[in-house]
N, CA, C and O atoms as CSV, one atom per row, in Angstrom:
chain,resi,resn,atom,element,x,y,z
A,1,MET,N,N,70.075,94.255,108.438
A,1,MET,CA,C,70.772,94.812,107.142
A,1,MET,C,C,69.834,93.868,106.169
A,1,MET,O,O,69.670,92.683,106.457
A,2,SER,N,N,69.347,94.338,105.236
A,2,SER,CA,C,68.827,93.485,103.944
A,2,SER,C,C,69.866,93.185,103.177
A,2,SER,O,O,70.900,93.838,103.041
A,3,THR,N,N,69.517,92.008,102.591
A,3,THR,CA,C,70.433,91.537,101.449
A,3,THR,C,C,70.928,92.435,100.515
A,3,THR,O,O,72.075,92.300,100.087
A,4,LYS,N,N,70.112,93.447,100.100
A,4,LYS,CA,C,70.306,94.448,99.263
A,4,LYS,C,C,71.216,95.450,99.792
A,4,LYS,O,O,71.691,96.224,98.961
A,5,GLU,N,N,71.536,95.582,100.937
A,5,GLU,CA,C,72.224,96.633,101.773
A,5,GLU,C,C,73.713,95.793,101.784
A,5,GLU,O,O,74.805,96.360,101.793
A,6,ARG,N,N,73.556,94.650,101.783
A,6,ARG,CA,C,75.126,93.793,102.156
A,6,ARG,C,C,76.271,93.978,100.897
A,6,ARG,O,O,76.064,93.918,99.685
A,7,PRO,N,N,77.294,94.173,101.478
A,7,PRO,CA,C,78.351,94.234,100.431
A,7,PRO,C,C,78.202,92.669,99.429
A,7,PRO,O,O,77.713,91.656,99.928
A,8,PRO,N,N,78.613,92.706,98.262
A,8,PRO,CA,C,78.681,91.514,97.322
A,8,PRO,C,C,79.685,90.746,98.166
A,8,PRO,O,O,80.444,91.236,99.002
A,9,ALA,N,N,79.552,89.205,97.753
A,9,ALA,CA,C,80.230,88.046,98.192
A,9,ALA,C,C,81.635,88.621,98.182
A,9,ALA,O,O,82.316,88.798,99.192
A,10,ALA,N,N,82.049,88.936,96.748
A,10,ALA,CA,C,83.431,88.923,96.445
A,10,ALA,C,C,83.960,89.984,97.271
A,10,ALA,O,O,85.020,89.720,97.839
A,11,ALA,N,N,83.378,91.303,97.491
A,11,ALA,CA,C,83.894,92.335,98.415
A,11,ALA,C,C,84.234,91.917,99.622
A,11,ALA,O,O,85.307,92.287,100.097
A,12,ARG,N,N,83.315,91.005,100.386
A,12,ARG,CA,C,83.288,90.355,101.675
A,12,ARG,C,C,84.376,89.581,101.796
A,12,ARG,O,O,85.096,89.771,102.777
A,13,ARG,N,N,84.694,88.644,100.918
A,13,ARG,CA,C,85.870,87.808,100.967
A,13,ARG,C,C,87.164,88.687,100.764
A,13,ARG,O,O,88.168,88.365,101.399
A,14,GLU,N,N,87.200,89.636,100.028
A,14,GLU,CA,C,88.631,90.322,99.598
A,14,GLU,C,C,88.693,91.230,101.090
A,14,GLU,O,O,89.834,91.336,101.540
A,15,LEU,N,N,87.849,91.738,101.711
A,15,LEU,CA,C,88.051,92.213,103.062
A,15,LEU,C,C,88.441,91.486,103.982
A,15,LEU,O,O,89.287,91.839,104.805
A,16,SER,N,N,87.825,90.272,103.963
A,16,SER,CA,C,88.282,89.075,105.180
A,16,SER,C,C,89.916,88.786,104.693
A,16,SER,O,O,90.730,88.645,105.606
A,17,ARG,N,N,90.301,88.714,103.571
A,17,ARG,CA,C,91.757,88.351,103.170
A,17,ARG,C,C,92.576,89.615,103.536
A,17,ARG,O,O,93.712,89.450,103.980
A,18,ALA,N,N,92.082,90.859,103.382
A,18,ALA,CA,C,92.910,92.022,103.513
A,18,ALA,C,C,92.988,92.212,105.195
A,18,ALA,O,O,93.922,92.853,105.676
A,19,LEU,N,N,92.206,91.762,105.841
A,19,LEU,CA,C,92.310,92.136,107.294
A,19,LEU,C,C,93.367,90.993,108.015
A,19,LEU,O,O,92.874,89.972,108.493
A,20,ASP,N,N,94.609,91.185,108.059
A,20,ASP,CA,C,95.790,90.531,108.291
A,20,ASP,C,C,95.832,90.562,109.753
A,20,ASP,O,O,96.332,91.562,110.267
A,21,ALA,N,N,95.349,89.549,110.569
A,21,ALA,CA,C,95.461,89.520,111.934
A,21,ALA,C,C,96.737,89.883,112.633
A,21,ALA,O,O,96.855,90.656,113.584
A,22,GLY,N,N,97.835,89.089,111.911
A,22,GLY,CA,C,99.228,89.363,112.184
A,22,GLY,C,C,99.690,90.822,112.159
A,22,GLY,O,O,100.376,91.298,113.063
A,23,LEU,N,N,99.286,91.513,111.088
A,23,LEU,CA,C,99.728,92.976,110.773
A,23,LEU,C,C,99.232,93.633,111.931
A,23,LEU,O,O,100.044,94.114,112.721
A,24,PHE,N,N,97.762,93.737,112.184
A,24,PHE,CA,C,97.157,94.682,113.306
A,24,PHE,C,C,97.899,94.161,114.595
A,24,PHE,O,O,98.341,95.011,115.369
A,25,LYS,N,N,98.061,92.871,114.871
A,25,LYS,CA,C,98.698,92.446,116.073
A,25,LYS,C,C,100.036,93.161,116.355
A,25,LYS,O,O,100.465,93.587,117.428
A,26,ALA,N,N,100.656,93.188,114.969
A,26,ALA,CA,C,102.513,93.853,115.334
A,26,ALA,C,C,102.003,95.227,115.289
A,26,ALA,O,O,102.710,95.973,115.967
A,27,LEU,N,N,100.967,95.845,114.691
A,27,LEU,CA,C,100.983,97.364,114.550
A,27,LEU,C,C,100.088,97.959,115.914
A,27,LEU,O,O,99.951,99.158,116.160
A,28,GLY,N,N,99.556,96.910,116.676
A,28,GLY,CA,C,98.634,97.063,117.770
A,28,GLY,C,C,99.418,97.581,119.113
A,28,GLY,O,O,98.824,97.962,120.122
A,29,ASP,N,N,100.678,97.543,118.988
A,29,ASP,CA,C,101.357,97.499,120.181
A,29,ASP,C,C,102.032,98.893,120.295
A,29,ASP,O,O,102.843,99.147,119.404
A,30,PRO,N,N,101.806,99.933,121.348
A,30,PRO,CA,C,102.476,101.071,121.232
A,30,PRO,C,C,103.936,101.028,121.103
A,30,PRO,O,O,104.456,101.869,120.370
A,31,THR,N,N,104.738,100.098,121.759
A,31,THR,CA,C,106.046,100.149,121.838
A,31,THR,C,C,106.604,99.856,120.327
A,31,THR,O,O,107.474,100.536,119.785
A,32,ARG,N,N,105.932,98.690,119.723
A,32,ARG,CA,C,106.343,98.494,118.141
A,32,ARG,C,C,105.917,99.661,117.251
A,32,ARG,O,O,106.551,99.933,116.231
A,33,LEU,N,N,104.887,100.321,117.624
A,33,LEU,CA,C,104.797,101.730,116.662
A,33,LEU,C,C,105.844,102.481,116.915
A,33,LEU,O,O,106.495,102.939,115.977
A,34,HIS,N,N,106.162,102.720,118.137
A,34,HIS,CA,C,107.230,103.694,118.243
A,34,HIS,C,C,108.606,103.354,117.759
A,34,HIS,O,O,109.436,104.188,117.396
A,35,LEU,N,N,108.790,101.935,117.790
A,35,LEU,CA,C,110.175,101.371,117.219
A,35,LEU,C,C,110.044,101.634,115.596
A,35,LEU,O,O,110.998,102.064,114.949
A,36,LEU,N,N,108.924,101.371,115.079
A,36,LEU,CA,C,108.678,101.553,113.627
A,36,LEU,C,C,108.870,102.963,113.283
A,36,LEU,O,O,109.494,103.278,112.270
A,37,THR,N,N,108.320,103.897,114.146
A,37,THR,CA,C,108.447,105.346,113.911
A,37,THR,C,C,110.022,105.580,113.989
A,37,THR,O,O,110.602,106.196,113.095
A,38,CYS,N,N,110.656,105.086,115.044
A,38,CYS,CA,C,112.144,105.297,114.987
A,38,CYS,C,C,112.963,104.803,113.787
A,38,CYS,O,O,113.934,105.363,113.278
A,39,LEU,N,N,112.353,103.585,113.414
A,39,LEU,CA,C,113.237,103.205,112.254
A,39,LEU,C,C,112.745,103.815,110.914
A,39,LEU,O,O,113.467,103.739,109.919
A,40,ALA,N,N,111.695,104.335,110.874
A,40,ALA,CA,C,111.393,105.215,109.557
A,40,ALA,C,C,112.355,106.443,109.568
A,40,ALA,O,O,112.937,106.840,108.559
A,41,GLY,N,N,112.460,106.976,110.734
A,41,GLY,CA,C,113.380,108.214,111.044
A,41,GLY,C,C,114.598,108.013,110.666
A,41,GLY,O,O,115.238,108.984,110.265
A,42,CYS,N,N,115.195,106.736,110.702
A,42,CYS,CA,C,116.558,106.456,110.335
A,42,CYS,C,C,116.743,106.655,108.794
A,42,CYS,O,O,117.883,106.917,108.410
A,43,CYS,N,N,115.779,106.561,107.910
A,43,CYS,CA,C,115.843,106.519,106.446
A,43,CYS,C,C,116.889,105.408,106.051
A,43,CYS,O,O,117.684,105.800,105.197
A,44,GLY,N,N,117.037,104.335,106.404
A,44,GLY,CA,C,117.881,103.199,106.119
A,44,GLY,C,C,117.864,102.322,107.321
A,44,GLY,O,O,117.041,102.429,108.230
A,45,GLU,N,N,118.988,101.298,107.259
A,45,GLU,CA,C,119.107,100.304,108.301
A,45,GLU,C,C,119.610,100.617,109.453
A,45,GLU,O,O,120.465,101.492,109.591
A,46,CYS,N,N,119.066,99.847,110.504
A,46,CYS,CA,C,119.529,100.211,111.944
A,46,CYS,C,C,119.713,98.957,112.600
A,46,CYS,O,O,118.874,98.060,112.530
A,47,SER,N,N,120.900,98.853,113.305
A,47,SER,CA,C,121.107,97.793,114.124
A,47,SER,C,C,119.886,97.874,115.297
A,47,SER,O,O,119.090,98.801,115.447
A,48,VAL,N,N,119.976,96.682,116.045
A,48,VAL,CA,C,119.075,96.464,117.257
A,48,VAL,C,C,119.170,97.787,118.470
A,48,VAL,O,O,118.314,98.505,118.987
A,49,SER,N,N,120.692,97.676,118.606
A,49,SER,CA,C,121.222,98.532,119.469
A,49,SER,C,C,120.973,100.285,119.245
A,49,SER,O,O,120.998,101.161,120.109
A,50,GLN,N,N,120.750,100.401,117.878
A,50,GLN,CA,C,120.768,101.790,117.537
A,50,GLN,C,C,119.140,102.085,117.540
A,50,GLN,O,O,118.807,103.230,117.844
A,51,VAL,N,N,118.151,101.168,117.237
A,51,VAL,CA,C,116.864,101.407,117.554
A,51,VAL,C,C,116.553,101.412,118.963
A,51,VAL,O,O,115.668,102.195,119.310
A,52,ALA,N,N,117.155,100.627,119.930
A,52,ALA,CA,C,117.017,100.715,121.441
A,52,ALA,C,C,117.206,102.065,121.880
A,52,ALA,O,O,116.391,102.606,122.626
A,53,ALA,N,N,118.572,102.828,121.323
A,53,ALA,CA,C,118.825,104.142,121.751
A,53,ALA,C,C,117.808,105.058,121.529
A,53,ALA,O,O,117.765,106.067,122.233
A,54,CYS,N,N,116.965,104.865,120.645
A,54,CYS,CA,C,115.869,105.780,120.323
A,54,CYS,C,C,114.802,105.624,121.322
A,54,CYS,O,O,113.859,106.413,121.260
A,55,THR,N,N,114.818,104.556,122.400
A,55,THR,CA,C,113.750,104.502,123.177
A,55,THR,C,C,114.226,104.006,124.704
A,55,THR,O,O,115.432,103.764,124.768
A,56,ASN,N,N,113.655,103.863,125.641
A,56,ASN,CA,C,113.944,103.638,126.897
A,56,ASN,C,C,113.517,102.007,127.283
A,56,ASN,O,O,113.107,101.663,128.392
A,57,VAL,N,N,113.690,101.191,126.238
A,57,VAL,CA,C,113.159,99.772,126.201
A,57,VAL,C,C,114.356,99.240,126.140
A,57,VAL,O,O,115.165,99.641,125.303
A,58,ASP,N,N,114.689,98.125,127.131
A,58,ASP,CA,C,116.051,97.092,126.984
A,58,ASP,C,C,116.039,96.406,125.478
A,58,ASP,O,O,115.109,96.070,124.744
A,59,VAL,N,N,117.465,96.346,125.339
A,59,VAL,CA,C,117.866,95.865,123.833
A,59,VAL,C,C,116.937,94.405,123.612
A,59,VAL,O,O,116.286,94.185,122.590
A,60,SER,N,N,117.008,93.633,124.584
A,60,SER,CA,C,116.469,92.178,124.264
A,60,SER,C,C,114.854,92.512,123.956
A,60,SER,O,O,114.297,91.914,123.035
A,61,VAL,N,N,114.293,93.269,124.581
A,61,VAL,CA,C,112.746,93.507,124.461
A,61,VAL,C,C,112.482,94.137,122.986
A,61,VAL,O,O,111.548,93.767,122.275
A,62,VAL,N,N,113.465,95.181,122.597
A,62,VAL,CA,C,113.611,95.806,121.378
A,62,VAL,C,C,113.708,94.749,120.317
A,62,VAL,O,O,113.106,94.831,119.246
A,63,SER,N,N,114.475,93.771,120.652
A,63,SER,CA,C,114.914,92.726,119.593
A,63,SER,C,C,113.784,91.923,119.233
A,63,SER,O,O,113.468,91.652,118.074
A,64,ARG,N,N,113.008,91.441,120.578
A,64,ARG,CA,C,111.720,90.614,120.060
A,64,ARG,C,C,110.828,91.356,119.431
A,64,ARG,O,O,110.174,90.837,118.526
A,65,HIS,N,N,110.606,92.845,119.819
A,65,HIS,CA,C,109.618,93.639,118.957
A,65,HIS,C,C,109.859,93.726,117.694
A,65,HIS,O,O,108.948,93.586,116.878
A,66,LEU,N,N,111.028,93.952,117.359
A,66,LEU,CA,C,111.635,94.018,115.823
A,66,LEU,C,C,111.341,92.699,115.099
A,66,LEU,O,O,110.889,92.663,113.954
A,67,ALA,N,N,111.626,91.622,115.836
A,67,ALA,CA,C,111.334,90.141,115.155
A,67,ALA,C,C,109.878,90.026,114.772
A,67,ALA,O,O,109.542,89.590,113.671
A,68,GLN,N,N,108.923,90.465,115.792
A,68,GLN,CA,C,107.418,90.483,115.528
A,68,GLN,C,C,107.125,91.377,114.352
A,68,GLN,O,O,106.310,90.968,113.525
A,69,LEU,N,N,107.620,92.394,114.207
A,69,LEU,CA,C,107.463,93.296,113.091
A,69,LEU,C,C,107.827,92.777,111.901
A,69,LEU,O,O,107.181,92.945,110.866
A,70,GLU,N,N,108.988,92.054,112.003
A,70,GLU,CA,C,109.360,91.368,110.597
A,70,GLU,C,C,108.590,90.362,110.328
A,70,GLU,O,O,108.257,90.299,109.144
A,71,ALA,N,N,108.140,89.452,111.097
A,71,ALA,CA,C,107.272,88.486,110.909
A,71,ALA,C,C,105.953,88.814,110.547
A,71,ALA,O,O,105.194,87.969,110.073
A,72,ALA,N,N,105.628,89.991,110.740
A,72,ALA,CA,C,104.371,90.540,110.268
A,72,ALA,C,C,104.355,91.130,108.656
A,72,ALA,O,O,103.355,91.424,108.002
A,73,GLY,N,N,105.711,91.202,108.254
A,73,GLY,CA,C,106.109,91.867,107.078
A,73,GLY,C,C,106.325,93.263,106.940
A,73,GLY,O,O,106.626,93.835,105.892
A,74,VAL,N,N,106.134,93.844,108.193
A,74,VAL,CA,C,106.532,95.372,108.303
A,74,VAL,C,C,107.936,95.893,108.131
A,74,VAL,O,O,108.155,97.008,107.657
A,75,LEU,N,N,108.965,94.994,108.559
A,75,LEU,CA,C,110.386,95.016,108.511
A,75,LEU,C,C,110.984,94.219,107.846
A,75,LEU,O,O,110.391,93.143,107.781
A,76,SER,N,N,112.238,94.274,107.121
A,76,SER,CA,C,112.985,93.347,106.674
A,76,SER,C,C,114.336,93.454,107.519
A,76,SER,O,O,114.583,94.394,108.274
A,77,SER,N,N,115.141,92.412,107.300
A,77,SER,CA,C,116.393,92.507,107.921
A,77,SER,C,C,117.335,91.644,107.365
A,77,SER,O,O,117.018,90.788,106.539
A,78,ARG,N,N,118.512,91.820,107.776
A,78,ARG,CA,C,119.812,91.118,107.326
A,78,ARG,C,C,120.978,91.215,108.222
A,78,ARG,O,O,121.278,92.196,108.903
A,79,LYS,N,N,121.622,90.056,108.145
A,79,LYS,CA,C,122.419,89.901,109.377
A,79,LYS,C,C,123.709,90.287,108.634
A,79,LYS,O,O,123.922,89.873,107.494
A,80,GLU,N,N,124.741,91.249,109.427
A,80,GLU,CA,C,125.948,91.800,109.232
A,80,GLU,C,C,126.794,91.412,110.427
A,80,GLU,O,O,126.613,91.936,111.526
A,81,GLY,N,N,127.796,90.416,110.187
A,81,GLY,CA,C,128.519,89.950,111.495
A,81,GLY,C,C,127.518,89.430,112.503
A,81,GLY,O,O,126.634,88.612,112.248
A,82,LYS,N,N,127.767,90.024,113.741
A,82,LYS,CA,C,127.035,89.790,114.984
A,82,LYS,C,C,125.727,90.620,114.879
A,82,LYS,O,O,124.855,90.315,115.692
A,83,SER,N,N,125.458,91.606,114.018
A,83,SER,CA,C,124.526,92.357,114.072
A,83,SER,C,C,123.348,91.939,113.285
A,83,SER,O,O,123.521,91.104,112.397
A,84,VAL,N,N,122.222,92.398,113.493
A,84,VAL,CA,C,120.827,92.278,112.661
A,84,VAL,C,C,120.645,93.538,112.332
A,84,VAL,O,O,120.668,94.339,113.267
A,85,LEU,N,N,120.455,93.978,111.173
A,85,LEU,CA,C,120.071,95.485,110.682
A,85,LEU,C,C,118.642,95.276,110.286
A,85,LEU,O,O,118.364,94.271,109.633
A,86,TYR,N,N,117.804,96.048,110.587
A,86,TYR,CA,C,116.447,96.248,110.204
A,86,TYR,C,C,116.253,97.444,109.480
A,86,TYR,O,O,116.724,98.512,109.869
A,87,THR,N,N,115.489,97.307,108.298
A,87,THR,CA,C,114.650,98.471,107.864
A,87,THR,C,C,113.159,98.212,107.602
A,87,THR,O,O,112.620,97.106,107.565
A,88,VAL,N,N,112.550,99.474,107.419
A,88,VAL,CA,C,110.956,99.189,107.277
A,88,VAL,C,C,110.626,98.795,105.657
A,88,VAL,O,O,111.014,99.499,104.725
A,89,ALA,N,N,110.022,97.832,105.525
A,89,ALA,CA,C,109.595,97.241,104.409
A,89,ALA,C,C,108.233,98.178,103.898
A,89,ALA,O,O,107.034,97.946,104.054
A,90,TYR,N,N,108.860,99.217,103.291
A,90,TYR,CA,C,107.752,100.154,102.829
A,90,TYR,C,C,106.830,99.733,101.753
A,90,TYR,O,O,105.625,99.980,101.807
A,91,ALA,N,N,107.455,99.022,100.660
A,91,ALA,CA,C,106.560,98.402,99.825
A,91,ALA,C,C,105.485,97.407,100.229
A,91,ALA,O,O,104.296,97.478,99.919
A,92,ARG,N,N,106.055,96.496,100.947
A,92,ARG,CA,C,105.202,95.412,101.653
A,92,ARG,C,C,103.945,96.168,102.327
A,92,ARG,O,O,102.753,95.939,102.123
A,93,LEU,N,N,104.434,96.987,103.058
A,93,LEU,CA,C,103.592,97.572,104.283
A,93,LEU,C,C,102.475,98.555,103.402
A,93,LEU,O,O,101.269,98.529,103.649
A,94,ALA,N,N,103.016,99.322,102.461
A,94,ALA,CA,C,101.980,100.159,101.671
A,94,ALA,C,C,100.969,99.138,100.988
A,94,ALA,O,O,99.772,99.416,100.911
A,95,GLU,N,N,101.403,98.147,100.578
A,95,GLU,CA,C,100.561,97.313,99.657
A,95,GLU,C,C,99.649,96.539,100.535
A,95,GLU,O,O,98.586,96.181,100.029
A,96,ALA,N,N,99.916,96.188,101.898
A,96,ALA,CA,C,99.116,95.711,102.609
A,96,ALA,C,C,97.849,96.537,103.115
A,96,ALA,O,O,96.691,96.138,103.238
A,97,LEU,N,N,98.417,97.870,103.390
A,97,LEU,CA,C,97.439,98.898,103.733
A,97,LEU,C,C,96.516,99.470,102.599
A,97,LEU,O,O,95.463,100.094,102.733
A,98,ARG,N,N,97.122,99.130,101.530
A,98,ARG,CA,C,96.294,99.602,100.173
A,98,ARG,C,C,95.370,98.561,99.924
A,98,ARG,O,O,94.211,98.931,99.737
A,99,ARG,N,N,95.600,97.364,99.878
A,99,ARG,CA,C,94.928,96.210,99.922
A,99,ARG,C,C,93.743,96.316,100.926
A,99,ARG,O,O,92.632,96.049,100.468
A,100,LEU,N,N,93.822,96.624,102.069
A,100,LEU,CA,C,92.739,96.887,102.989
A,100,LEU,C,C,92.020,98.029,102.864
A,100,LEU,O,O,90.856,98.032,103.266
A,101,SER,N,N,92.504,99.011,102.374
A,101,SER,CA,C,91.722,100.096,101.919
A,101,SER,C,C,90.875,100.112,100.885
A,101,SER,O,O,89.757,100.615,100.996
A,102,ASP,N,N,91.337,99.533,99.697
A,102,ASP,CA,C,90.484,98.996,98.740
A,102,ASP,C,C,89.292,98.037,98.954
A,102,ASP,O,O,88.276,98.001,98.260
A,103,ALA,N,N,89.577,97.271,100.018
A,103,ALA,CA,C,88.584,96.250,100.308
A,103,ALA,C,C,87.542,96.843,101.026
A,103,ALA,O,O,86.371,96.523,100.820
A,104,VAL,N,N,87.928,97.825,101.995
A,104,VAL,CA,C,87.075,98.494,102.725
A,104,VAL,C,C,86.090,99.610,101.991
A,104,VAL,O,O,84.961,99.903,102.385
A,105,CYS,N,N,86.745,100.147,100.880
A,105,CYS,CA,C,86.042,100.921,100.168
A,105,CYS,C,C,85.179,100.024,99.149
A,105,CYS,O,O,84.185,100.535,98.634
A,106,SER,N,N,85.535,98.713,98.851
A,106,SER,CA,C,84.593,98.261,98.024
A,106,SER,C,C,83.354,97.695,98.958
A,106,SER,O,O,82.332,97.334,98.375
A,107,CYS,N,N,83.424,97.617,100.297
A,107,CYS,CA,C,82.145,97.507,100.902
A,107,CYS,C,C,81.497,98.391,101.322
A,107,CYS,O,O,80.501,98.137,102.000
A,108,ASP,N,N,81.883,99.724,101.035
A,108,ASP,CA,C,81.275,100.944,101.531
A,108,ASP,C,C,80.038,101.031,100.481
A,108,ASP,O,O,80.362,100.972,99.294
A,109,PRO,N,N,78.715,101.158,100.773
A,109,PRO,CA,C,77.505,101.319,99.962
A,109,PRO,C,C,77.802,102.691,99.152
A,109,PRO,O,O,77.381,102.766,97.998
A,110,ALA,N,N,78.498,103.752,99.703
A,110,ALA,CA,C,78.565,104.860,98.864
A,110,ALA,C,C,79.528,104.721,97.736
A,110,ALA,O,O,79.271,105.315,96.689
A,111,ASN,N,N,80.567,104.030,97.832
A,111,ASN,CA,C,81.377,103.665,96.825
A,111,ASN,C,C,81.046,102.518,95.934
A,111,ASN,O,O,81.756,102.370,94.939
A,112,ARG,N,N,80.030,101.652,96.160
A,112,ARG,CA,C,79.915,100.343,95.477
A,112,ARG,C,C,79.883,100.522,93.950
A,112,ARG,O,O,80.630,99.846,93.243
A,113,SER,N,N,79.065,101.385,93.453
A,113,SER,CA,C,78.920,101.484,92.104
A,113,SER,C,C,80.454,101.856,91.131
A,113,SER,O,O,80.623,101.609,89.937
A,114,ALA,N,N,81.460,102.531,92.117
A,114,ALA,CA,C,82.611,102.879,91.312
A,114,ALA,C,C,83.539,101.763,91.644
A,114,ALA,O,O,84.447,101.450,90.873
A,115,SER,N,N,83.338,101.179,92.734
A,115,SER,CA,C,84.211,100.123,93.335
A,115,SER,C,C,83.919,98.568,93.041
A,115,SER,O,O,84.687,97.657,93.348
A,116,CYS,N,N,82.749,98.429,92.429
A,116,CYS,CA,C,82.245,96.715,92.249
A,116,CYS,C,C,83.230,96.274,91.369
A,116,CYS,O,O,83.627,96.870,90.368
A,117,ARG,N,N,83.649,95.058,91.852
A,117,ARG,CA,C,84.578,94.121,91.121
A,117,ARG,C,C,83.943,92.846,90.771
A,117,ARG,O,O,84.606,91.980,90.202
A,118,CYS,N,N,82.693,92.663,91.071
A,118,CYS,CA,C,82.192,91.434,90.940
A,118,CYS,C,C,81.894,90.949,89.474
A,118,CYS,O,O,81.731,89.776,89.141
A,119,GLY,N,N,81.842,92.313,88.462
A,119,GLY,CA,C,81.745,91.983,87.117
A,119,GLY,C,C,80.508,91.545,86.580
A,119,GLY,O,O,80.434,91.166,85.411
A,120,CYS,N,N,79.282,91.574,87.537
A,120,CYS,CA,C,78.042,91.247,86.958
A,120,CYS,C,C,77.327,92.175,86.210
A,120,CYS,O,O,77.505,93.379,86.392
A,121,LEU,N,N,76.433,91.696,85.281
A,121,LEU,CA,C,75.820,92.580,84.423
A,121,LEU,C,C,75.051,93.885,85.096
A,121,LEU,O,O,75.063,95.020,84.621
A,122,CYS,N,N,74.406,93.484,86.261
A,122,CYS,CA,C,73.835,94.608,86.843
A,122,CYS,C,C,74.600,95.760,87.443
A,122,CYS,O,O,74.049,96.835,87.679
A,123,CYS,N,N,75.894,95.524,87.693
A,123,CYS,CA,C,76.760,96.452,87.962
A,123,CYS,C,C,77.374,97.365,86.878
A,123,CYS,O,O,77.986,98.406,87.119
A,124,LYS,N,N,77.132,96.841,85.639
A,124,LYS,CA,C,77.650,97.478,84.374
A,124,LYS,C,C,76.577,98.346,83.826
A,124,LYS,O,O,76.825,99.290,83.076
A,125,GLY,N,N,75.573,98.069,84.147
A,125,GLY,CA,C,74.260,98.826,83.407
A,125,GLY,C,C,73.715,99.921,84.019
A,125,GLY,O,O,74.374,100.292,84.991
A,126,PRO,N,N,72.614,100.644,83.752
A,126,PRO,CA,C,72.224,101.988,84.213
A,126,PRO,C,C,71.937,101.590,85.446
A,126,PRO,O,O,71.772,100.467,85.923
A,127,ASP,N,N,71.881,103.183,86.124
A,127,ASP,CA,C,71.716,103.038,87.673
A,127,ASP,C,C,70.230,102.092,88.314
A,127,ASP,O,O,70.096,101.583,89.427
A,128,GLU,N,N,69.368,102.108,87.278
A,128,GLU,CA,C,68.339,101.264,87.822
A,128,GLU,C,C,68.552,99.719,88.174
A,128,GLU,O,O,67.987,99.083,89.064
A,129,ALA,N,N,69.582,99.236,87.185
A,129,ALA,CA,C,69.630,97.857,87.195
A,129,ALA,C,C,70.809,97.522,88.380
A,129,ALA,O,O,70.995,96.351,88.710
A,130,ARG,N,N,71.489,98.484,88.916
A,130,ARG,CA,C,72.313,98.316,89.973
A,130,ARG,C,C,71.859,97.947,91.119
A,130,ARG,O,O,72.624,97.599,92.019
A,131,LYS,N,N,70.530,97.971,91.256
A,131,LYS,CA,C,69.792,97.532,92.753
A,131,LYS,C,C,70.060,96.073,92.856
A,131,LYS,O,O,69.635,95.592,93.906
A,132,GLY,N,N,70.548,95.383,92.191
A,132,GLY,CA,C,70.325,94.058,92.146
A,132,GLY,C,C,71.579,93.539,93.233
A,132,GLY,O,O,71.312,93.643,94.430
A,133,CYS,N,N,72.521,93.155,92.968
A,133,CYS,CA,C,73.591,92.606,93.851
A,133,CYS,C,C,74.496,93.497,94.616
A,133,CYS,O,O,75.135,93.097,95.590
A,134,CYS,N,N,74.547,94.825,94.120
A,134,CYS,CA,C,75.421,95.600,94.717
A,134,CYS,C,C,75.078,97.023,95.052
A,134,CYS,O,O,75.905,97.742,95.612
């Protein structure tokens, strides 16, 4: 790949920041994805035992999985007595995925003229001038 084909440094840095390994690790497990789906289907808060009832996984394992999803920012929780109630952190999850989508698009050569954020003059000029950095 020549340097003219490479995405601008700013786009590469943004992509690197948006690729959150913790988020992908949390979402990369089929059981955690299933639990996330169960919680999203509840349309509100659910206790660990309520989420466990949605699957054939032991309550202690469900609890660990939910804690991992919370640590990754996918869920939020609050304690009520002896129970921990979990809910999907929709805004945080959507923002993380939106940031990743924007970063991926800014690295795509087909979208570069529309998505270039480096602010350099060659990106603002006529098409011939865009052959420079972006």
